[in-house]
C-alpha positions as CSV (number, residue, x, y, z in Angstrom):
1,M,-61.1,43.5,69.9
2,A,-59.5,44.9,66.7
3,D,-55.9,44.3,66.1
4,G,-53.6,47.4,66.2
5,P,-51.5,48.5,63.3
6,T,-48.9,46.1,62.1
7,K,-45.4,46.9,63.4
8,T,-42.6,46.9,60.8
9,S,-38.9,46.8,61.2
10,A,-35.9,46.8,59.0
11,G,-32.7,44.8,58.8
12,V,-30.1,42.8,56.8
13,I,-30.3,39.1,56.0
14,I,-27.2,37.5,57.4
15,K,-28.0,33.9,56.8
16,A,-30.5,31.9,54.7
17,L,-31.0,28.2,55.4
18,A,-33.8,25.8,54.5
19,G,-36.4,28.5,53.9
20,F,-35.5,30.5,57.0
21,Y,-34.0,34.0,56.8
22,Y,-32.0,35.2,59.8
23,V,-32.3,39.0,59.8
24,E,-30.0,41.3,61.8
25,T,-32.1,44.2,63.2
26,D,-31.5,46.9,65.8
27,G,-33.2,44.6,68.3
28,G,-31.2,41.5,67.5
29,V,-31.4,38.6,65.0
30,L,-34.9,37.4,64.1
31,E,-35.7,34.1,62.4
32,C,-38.0,34.9,59.5
33,R,-40.0,33.3,56.8
34,A,-40.7,35.2,53.6
35,R,-44.1,36.4,52.4
36,G,-45.7,34.1,49.9
37,K,-45.7,36.9,47.3
38,F,-42.0,36.4,46.7
39,R,-42.5,32.8,45.6
40,R,-45.4,33.9,43.3
41,E,-43.2,36.6,41.8
42,D,-40.2,34.2,41.5
43,V,-38.1,36.3,43.8
44,S,-35.9,34.9,46.6
45,P,-34.5,37.0,49.5
46,L,-30.7,36.8,49.5
47,V,-28.0,37.1,52.1
48,G,-27.0,40.7,52.1
49,D,-30.5,41.9,51.3
50,K,-31.8,45.0,53.1
51,V,-35.4,44.1,54.0
52,K,-38.5,45.2,55.8
53,L,-40.2,42.7,58.1
54,E,-43.0,42.2,60.6
55,P,-41.7,41.0,64.0
56,H,-43.9,38.5,65.8
57,G,-42.5,39.2,69.3
58,D,-41.1,35.7,69.9
59,G,-37.7,36.1,68.1
60,K,-39.4,35.4,64.8
61,G,-40.8,37.4,62.0
62,T,-41.9,37.7,58.4
63,V,-39.9,39.3,55.6
64,T,-42.4,41.6,53.8
65,E,-40.2,43.7,51.4
66,I,-36.8,43.5,49.7
67,L,-35.3,46.9,49.3
68,P,-33.6,47.8,46.0
69,R,-30.3,45.9,45.4
70,K,-26.9,47.3,44.3
71,N,-26.2,43.9,42.7
72,E,-26.9,40.2,43.1
73,F,-25.4,36.9,42.4
74,S,-27.2,33.6,41.9
75,R,-24.3,31.2,42.8
76,P,-23.8,31.7,45.7
77,P,-27.1,33.6,46.4
78,V,-25.8,37.0,47.8
79,A,-26.6,40.6,47.2
80,N,-25.3,44.1,47.8
81,I,-21.6,43.4,47.6
82,D,-19.4,46.4,47.7
83,V,-16.0,44.6,47.6
84,M,-15.1,41.2,46.1
85,V,-12.0,39.9,47.9
86,I,-10.3,37.5,45.5
87,V,-8.0,35.2,47.6
88,A,-5.1,33.7,45.7
89,S,-1.8,32.1,46.5
90,A,1.5,31.3,44.9
91,A,2.0,28.5,47.4
92,P,0.1,25.1,47.0
93,P,-2.6,25.0,45.8
94,V,-1.2,27.6,43.4
95,T,-4.0,29.9,41.9
96,D,-4.4,30.0,38.1
97,P,-4.4,33.8,37.2
98,F,-7.3,33.1,34.9
99,L,-9.5,32.5,38.0
100,I,-8.5,35.8,39.4
101,D,-9.2,37.6,36.2
102,R,-12.5,35.9,35.7
103,M,-13.8,36.9,39.2
104,A,-12.3,40.4,38.9
105,A,-14.3,40.9,35.6
106,V,-17.5,39.5,37.2
107,A,-17.0,41.9,40.2
108,E,-16.4,44.9,37.9
109,L,-19.5,44.2,35.8
110,A,-21.6,43.9,39.0
111,G,-20.3,47.2,40.4
112,A,-18.2,45.7,43.1
113,E,-14.6,46.6,43.6
114,P,-12.2,43.6,43.2
115,I,-9.4,43.4,45.8
116,I,-6.6,40.9,45.4
117,C,-5.6,39.1,48.6
118,L,-2.4,37.1,48.2
119,N,-2.4,34.5,51.1
120,K,0.4,32.3,52.4
121,C,2.9,35.1,51.8
122,D,5.0,33.5,54.6
123,L,5.5,30.6,52.2
124,D,5.8,32.4,48.9
125,S,5.6,36.2,48.6
126,A,3.8,35.9,45.2
127,D,5.9,38.7,43.6
128,S,4.8,37.8,40.1
129,L,1.1,38.0,40.9
130,H,1.6,41.1,43.0
131,G,3.4,42.8,40.1
132,V,0.6,41.9,37.6
133,Y,-2.3,43.0,39.7
134,A,-0.8,46.1,41.3
135,G,0.4,47.1,37.8
136,A,-3.2,46.6,36.5
137,G,-4.5,49.1,39.1
138,F,-6.0,46.8,41.8
139,R,-5.5,47.1,45.5
140,V,-3.4,44.1,46.4
141,F,-2.7,42.8,49.9
142,R,-0.1,40.3,50.9
143,V,-1.3,38.3,53.9
144,S,-0.6,35.2,55.9
145,A,-3.6,33.6,57.7
146,G,-1.1,31.5,59.6
147,T,1.0,34.4,61.0
148,G,-1.6,37.2,60.8
149,E,0.7,39.3,58.6
150,G,-1.3,41.8,56.5
151,T,-4.7,41.0,58.0
152,P,-5.1,44.2,59.9
153,E,-4.5,46.2,56.7
154,L,-7.0,44.1,54.9
155,L,-9.6,44.6,57.6
156,R,-9.1,48.3,57.5
157,A,-9.8,48.3,53.8
158,L,-13.1,46.5,54.4
159,R,-14.5,48.6,57.2
160,G,-17.9,50.2,56.4
161,L,-18.4,47.9,53.4
162,T,-20.1,44.6,52.6
163,S,-17.5,42.2,51.1
164,A,-17.4,38.7,49.8
165,L,-14.4,36.4,50.1
166,T,-13.9,34.0,47.2
167,G,-11.0,31.9,46.0
168,N,-10.1,28.4,44.7
169,S,-10.4,25.5,47.1
170,G,-7.6,25.3,49.7
171,V,-6.3,28.8,49.2
172,G,-7.2,29.7,52.8
173,K,-10.5,31.7,52.7
174,S,-11.8,30.4,56.0
175,S,-8.4,30.7,57.6
176,I,-8.3,34.4,56.6
177,L,-11.8,34.9,58.1
178,N,-10.5,33.4,61.3
179,A,-7.4,35.7,61.2
180,L,-9.8,38.6,60.8
181,G,-11.5,37.6,64.0
182,L,-14.3,35.2,63.0
183,D,-14.7,31.6,63.9
184,I,-15.0,29.6,60.6
185,E,-14.6,25.9,60.3
186,T,-11.5,25.0,58.2
187,G,-10.6,21.9,56.3
188,E,-7.2,20.2,55.6
189,V,-5.4,20.7,52.3
190,S,-4.8,17.4,50.6
191,E,-1.1,16.9,50.0
192,K,-1.9,14.6,47.0
193,L,-4.2,17.0,45.2
194,G,-3.2,20.4,46.7
195,R,-6.8,21.2,47.4
196,G,-8.7,21.9,50.5
197,R,-12.0,20.5,51.6
198,H,-14.5,23.4,51.3
199,T,-16.1,23.7,54.7
200,T,-18.6,26.5,54.2
201,R,-22.1,24.8,53.7
202,Y,-24.1,28.0,53.3
203,V,-23.7,31.7,52.7
204,S,-23.5,33.8,55.8
205,L,-22.7,37.4,56.6
206,H,-20.4,38.2,59.5
207,S,-19.8,41.5,61.3
208,V,-16.3,42.3,62.5
209,D,-14.8,45.6,63.5
210,G,-17.1,47.7,61.3
211,A,-16.9,45.4,58.3
212,L,-19.6,43.0,56.9
213,I,-17.9,40.0,55.4
214,T,-19.8,37.3,53.4
215,D,-18.3,33.8,53.5
216,T,-19.1,32.1,50.2
217,P,-18.2,28.9,48.3
218,G,-15.1,29.0,46.0
219,F,-14.5,30.0,42.4
220,S,-16.1,26.8,41.0
221,S,-19.4,27.7,42.6
222,F,-19.4,31.4,42.1
223,D,-21.6,33.0,39.5
224,A,-19.0,33.4,36.8
225,D,-20.7,32.0,33.7
226,G,-21.5,33.6,30.4
227,A,-24.6,35.3,31.8
228,A,-22.6,37.0,34.5
229,L,-20.1,38.1,32.0
230,K,-22.9,39.6,29.8
231,A,-22.3,40.5,26.2
232,P,-18.8,40.0,24.7
233,E,-18.6,43.7,23.8
234,D,-19.1,44.6,27.5
235,L,-16.1,42.6,28.6
236,A,-13.2,44.9,27.7
237,P,-14.3,47.7,30.1
238,A,-14.3,45.1,32.9
239,F,-10.5,44.9,32.5
240,R,-9.5,48.2,34.1
241,D,-6.0,48.1,32.7
242,F,-7.4,48.2,29.2
243,A,-9.0,51.6,29.7
244,P,-6.1,53.8,28.3
245,Y,-6.3,51.8,25.0
246,L,-10.0,51.5,24.4
247,G,-11.3,53.6,21.6
248,K,-7.8,53.9,20.0
249,C,-8.0,50.8,17.8
250,R,-8.2,50.9,14.0
251,F,-11.7,49.3,13.9
252,R,-14.5,50.7,16.1
253,D,-15.9,47.2,16.7
254,C,-12.5,45.7,17.6
255,S,-12.7,42.7,19.8
256,H,-9.1,43.1,21.0
257,T,-8.3,39.5,20.3
258,K,-6.8,39.4,16.8
259,E,-7.6,42.5,14.7
260,P,-4.8,44.5,13.0
261,G,-4.3,47.9,14.5
262,C,-5.6,46.9,17.9
263,A,-4.3,49.3,20.6
264,V,-4.7,46.6,23.3
265,L,-2.7,44.0,21.4
266,R,0.0,46.6,20.7
267,A,0.2,47.4,24.4
268,V,0.7,43.7,25.2
269,E,3.5,43.6,22.6
270,L,5.2,46.6,24.2
271,G,4.9,45.1,27.7
272,E,2.5,47.9,28.8
273,L,-0.2,45.2,29.5
274,A,0.5,41.9,31.2
275,A,0.2,39.1,28.7
276,S,-1.6,36.9,31.2
277,R,-4.3,39.5,31.6
278,H,-4.9,39.5,27.9
279,R,-4.9,35.7,27.7
280,S,-7.6,35.7,30.3
281,Y,-9.6,38.4,28.4
282,A,-9.4,36.4,25.1
283,R,-10.6,33.2,26.9
284,L,-13.5,35.0,28.6
285,Y,-14.4,36.7,25.3
286,A,-14.7,33.3,23.6
287,E,-16.8,32.0,26.5
288,A,-19.1,35.0,26.3
289,L,-19.5,34.5,22.6
290,D,-20.4,30.9,23.1
291,A,-22.9,31.8,25.9
292,C,-24.6,34.3,23.6
293,A,-24.8,31.8,20.8
294,R,-26.5,29.3,23.1
295,R,-29.0,31.9,24.3
296,Y,-30.1,32.8,20.8
297,K,-30.4,29.3,19.4
């Protein structure tokens, strides 16, 4: 008896673990393997991927096609991120603004909106950080995972979107996810080091109140190297607060780091741009230059 036509379905990968892909479909979550063609083509399905699959009828299936991606990251492996929620804190462990600026630039270059989430506001309101990033044109939320303050407003901003939470260790990413209504394992913050034990062991996508939220490892593991930052000349547009000054420098190929007649440097001198933002830019520019030099050796 001949087999009938192969049934196909569609869904989103919500977890990838040990070669298995857990795909959310209209009929529930299916445990899938990927077609061998992906390995031959050196392509890996990622959490967040919209895919086509063949159900097997026993809660299992095979991923047959990956639909076009909006963006993708290699560390952690995740795709189709609309919003990057950068979790920071002015309470221990205090976040270095450079980490915020680095991740914001990576998000901008990938076509994801960076949102700044200042956690532990019950311990420190983070007025300085709030002033810098609100002044730079970011959406900034003050929250407390401990008291729940600010989390309803954050969740409303994420509805209808796929977001990733990232932040330095111990800043409270998992606690924020719990405050948003998820059940994420959390670790203690070391009093000696001011760092938390990172408790997320794999990337996973969670649905809560109309939002799809990806739990990811922290800054140290996120794809924020020279490759993610692309060419040095592409970096300035990733700093949204630089926009009014770009194209107004004396030299067309101005790097905005040291040249005379630089409109960006002048804005920093006048206090129109935060000095910390420019320091981060200069550091990232140097990193991107070094990455380019290594690639072309």
